[in-house]
C-alpha positions in Angstrom: -19.3 -15.2 9.5 -16.9 -16.4 6.8 -13.2 -15.5 7.0 -13.6 -13.5 3.8 -16.7 -11.3 3.4 -17.9 -9.2 0.5 -18.7 -5.5 0.4 -22.3 -6.4 -0.3 -22.4 -8.5 2.8 -20.9 -5.8 5.0 -23.3 -3.2 3.6 -26.2 -5.4 4.6 -24.8 -6.0 8.1 -24.1 -2.3 8.9 -25.6 -1.3 12.2 -25.6 -4.8 13.7 -24.9 -4.4 17.5 -22.1 -7.0 17.5 -20.3 -5.8 14.4 -17.0 -4.0 14.6 -15.2 -2.7 11.6 -11.5 -2.0 11.7 -9.2 -0.1 9.3 -5.9 -2.0 9.6 -3.9 -0.1 6.9 -0.2 0.0 7.4 2.5 1.2 5.1 6.2 1.9 5.6 6.9 5.6 6.5 9.2 5.9 3.5 6.1 5.9 1.2 5.1 9.3 2.5 1.6 8.0 3.3 0.0 8.5 6.7 -2.6 5.8 7.3 -4.0 7.5 10.4 -4.6 10.7 8.4 -6.1 8.8 5.5 -8.5 7.1 7.9 -9.6 10.4 9.3 -10.2 11.7 5.8 -12.3 8.7 4.7 -13.3 5.4 6.3 -16.2 3.0 6.3 -18.9 4.3 8.7 -18.2 3.0 12.2 -14.7 1.8 11.5 -12.0 2.3 14.1 -8.3 2.6 13.2 -5.9 -0.1 14.3 -2.3 1.3 14.4 -0.2 -1.7 13.4 2.9 0.4 13.5 2.4 0.8 17.3 0.7 -2.6 17.9 4.0 -4.5 18.3 6.7 -5.3 20.9 8.4 -1.9 21.1 11.1 -3.4 23.4 12.3 -5.6 20.6 15.0 -4.6 18.1 13.0 -6.3 15.4 10.4 -4.2 13.6 7.0 -5.9 13.9 7.2 -8.6 16.6 3.9 -9.4 18.3 3.1 -7.4 21.4 2.5 -8.9 24.8 -1.0 -10.3 25.5 -1.6 -7.5 28.0 -0.7 -4.8 25.5 -2.8 -6.3 22.8 -5.9 -6.7 25.1 -5.5 -3.1 26.3 -5.4 -1.8 22.7 -8.4 -3.9 21.6 -10.5 -2.8 24.6 -9.7 0.9 23.8 -10.8 0.3 20.2 -14.1 -1.1 21.4 -13.3 -4.6 20.3 -14.4 -7.0 22.9 -15.8 -10.4 23.7 -18.7 -11.4 21.4 -17.7 -8.9 18.7 -17.8 -9.9 15.0 -14.7 -8.1 13.6 -14.4 -7.2 10.0 -10.9 -5.9 8.9 -10.0 -3.9 5.8 -7.0 -2.0 4.5 -5.8 0.1 1.6 -2.2 -1.1 1.7 -0.2 -2.9 -1.1 0.9 -5.2 1.7 -2.7 -6.3 2.5 -2.0 -5.6 6.2 -5.5 -6.5 7.4 -4.1 -10.1 7.2 -1.6 -9.2 9.9 -4.4 -7.9 12.1 -6.4 -11.1 11.4 -3.4 -13.2 12.4 -2.8 -11.4 15.7 -6.4 -11.4 16.7 -6.6 -15.1 16.1 -3.5 -15.8 18.1 -4.9 -13.8 21.0 -8.2 -15.6 21.1 -10.6 -13.7 18.8 -12.0 -16.2 16.3 -15.0 -14.4 14.7 -12.8 -12.3 12.5 -13.1 -11.6 8.8 -11.3 -9.7 6.1 -13.3 -7.5 3.7 -12.6 -8.7 0.1 -11.2 -5.9 -2.0 -10.8 -3.6 1.0 -11.5 0.1 1.1 -10.6 0.6 -2.6 -13.4 -1.8 -3.7 -15.8 -0.2 -1.2 -15.1 3.3 -2.7 -15.1 2.0 -6.3 -18.7 0.8 -5.8 -19.8 4.3 -4.6 -20.4 3.2 -1.1 -20.5 5.8 1.7 -17.5 6.8 3.7 -17.2 9.0 6.7 -14.5 11.5 7.9 -13.2 12.3 11.4 -12.9 9.9 14.3 -15.4 7.5 15.7 -16.6 7.6 19.3 -15.1 4.6 21.0 -16.8 2.6 23.7 -14.4 0.6 25.9 -15.2 -3.1 25.8 -13.7 -6.1 27.7 -11.4 -8.2 25.6 -10.5 -11.6 27.2 -7.1 -12.5 25.8 -6.0 -16.1 25.3 -2.4 -16.1 24.1 -1.7 -19.1 22.0 1.8 -19.4 20.6 1.4 -22.8 18.8 1.1 -21.0 15.5 4.2 -18.8 16.1 7.7 -20.0 15.2 10.9 -18.7 16.9 14.5 -18.4 15.5 15.6 -21.6 17.3 12.6 -23.5 15.9 13.4 -22.3 12.4 17.0 -23.3 12.7 16.0 -26.8 13.8 13.6 -27.0 10.9 16.4 -26.3 8.4 17.9 -29.6 9.6 14.7 -31.6 10.0 12.6 -30.3 7.1 9.5 -31.1 9.2 7.7 -28.0 8.0 7.6 -26.4 4.6 8.8 -22.8 4.7 7.1 -20.4 2.4 8.4 -16.8 1.9 6.1 -14.0 0.9 8.7 -11.5 -0.3 9.3 -10.6 -3.9 11.3 -13.0 -6.1 14.2 -10.5 -6.3 14.4 -10.3 -2.5 14.1 -14.0 -2.1 16.9 -14.9 -4.6 19.2 -12.2 -3.3 19.3 -10.4 -6.6 17.9 -7.4 -4.7 19.7 -6.2 -1.5 17.8 -6.2 1.7 16.7 -2.7 2.7 17.7 -3.2 6.3 21.2 -2.3 7.4 23.6 -5.3 8.2 21.1 -7.7 6.8 22.2 -10.4 4.3 20.3 -10.9 1.0 18.7 -14.2 0.2 16.4 -16.7 2.0 16.2 -19.5 4.5 17.7 -22.6 3.0 15.1 -25.0 1.7 12.3 -22.4 1.7 9.9 -21.8 -1.3 8.8 -18.4 -2.6 5.3 -17.1 -3.2 5.1 -13.3 -3.4 2.0 -12.2 -1.5 0.6 -10.2 -4.4 0.1 -13.4 -6.4 -2.8 -14.3 -4.1 -4.9 -11.5 -5.6 -6.9 -10.8 -8.7 -6.3 -7.8 -10.9 -9.1 -5.9 -9.1 -7.6 -6.4 -5.7 -9.9 -9.2 -4.5 -8.6 -12.5 -3.2 -8.1 -15.4 -5.4 -10.2 -18.3 -4.2 -10.8 -22.0 -4.9 -8.7 -23.6 -7.6 -6.9 -20.3 -8.5 -5.8 -19.9 -5.0 -4.8 -23.5 -4.6 -2.8 -23.3 -7.8 -0.8 -20.4 -6.6 0.5 -22.5 -3.6 1.1 -25.6 -5.7 3.0 -23.7 -8.4 5.3 -22.4 -5.6 6.1 -26.0 -4.7 3.9 -26.4 -1.6 2.2 -29.6 -0.7 -1.0 -28.5 0.9 -1.3 -31.7 2.9 1.9 -31.0 4.8 2.7 -28.4 7.5 3.6 -24.9 6.4 5.4 -22.0 8.1 5.1 -18.6 6.4 7.8 -16.0 6.5 8.6 -12.6 4.8 10.6 -9.5 5.7 9.0 -8.6 9.1 6.0 -10.9 9.6 3.4 -8.7 7.9 3.0 -10.3 4.4 3.7 -13.7 5.9 0.2 -13.2 7.4 -1.2 -12.8 3.9 0.0 -16.3 3.0 -1.4 -17.7 6.2 -4.8 -16.2 5.5 -4.7 -17.6 1.9 -4.1 -21.1 3.4 -7.0 -20.4 5.8 -9.2 -19.8 2.8 -8.2 -23.3 1.6 -9.1 -24.8 4.9 -5.5 -25.1 6.0 -3.7 -23.7 9.0 -0.1 -22.4 8.9 2.4 -21.3 11.5 4.2 -18.0 11.1 7.9 -17.1 11.8 7.4 -13.7 13.4 11.0 -12.6 13.3 11.1 -13.4 9.6 14.0 -12.2 7.4 14.6 -9.1 9.6 15.8 -11.5 12.3 17.2 -14.4 10.2 19.1 -12.2 7.7 20.8 -10.1 10.4 21.8 -13.1 12.5 25.4 -14.2 11.7 24.7 -17.7 13.0 22.0 -18.6 10.5 22.6 -20.2 7.1 21.5 -18.2 4.1 20.7 -19.3 0.6 20.6 -17.3 -2.7 19.2 -18.1 -6.1 15.9 -19.7 -7.0 14.2 -22.2 -4.7 
């Protein structure tokens, strides 16, 4: 299974015994949307709802830090996602949150994971069938293998400012990156990590909501000043859209680390250097 699958591919695979479909839509509560209610109103047949707002380290002061391996495995098992599953993720979020689910699943050992190109919006636009209500979930065993080599901590990011060993790429909007726009979190500075580059996550998508691929995708990274032959760490506001950049690099055959604390940690820490203006 490719990392990015089409609606046609998914329609042809429906009913396969090892296929698991997951709605991973997440939006900020300030939008007034309720992804869980939207899922119950209309979802792809057989899909389960992954609540990313709850699938995090709830003991952390930071908004979206990865949960413990035990918590993650427990949630996956309760959703019927287990060993041997082919998992296809989709969303209907402007933040393309299926990429966050993809990133966490990979970090916890599930590697047969794909994202549905165009998500639920494309599925609906093509007149494909949706279902309402909840699905009957069958508990399955999920063997978790926590691998933190692709996760960066605050201390590692501080050291990288000095060494420059890894390129840092920020998925936030240009106005948030430059500091022109104030950070929405209280007591959080505006700006960006010194030396980082900016590639707003929306620039990885075509006008119809599908992913850019090939030369168009490669060009987006190169125009942001990224050398695709050198290591990259992605960052954003809370670790969600940083996952979009990581998935984009995956489509180009590259791997990226991710700074999970992102600007919600860096920007609120008084010991970290901050930069403003363009990269």
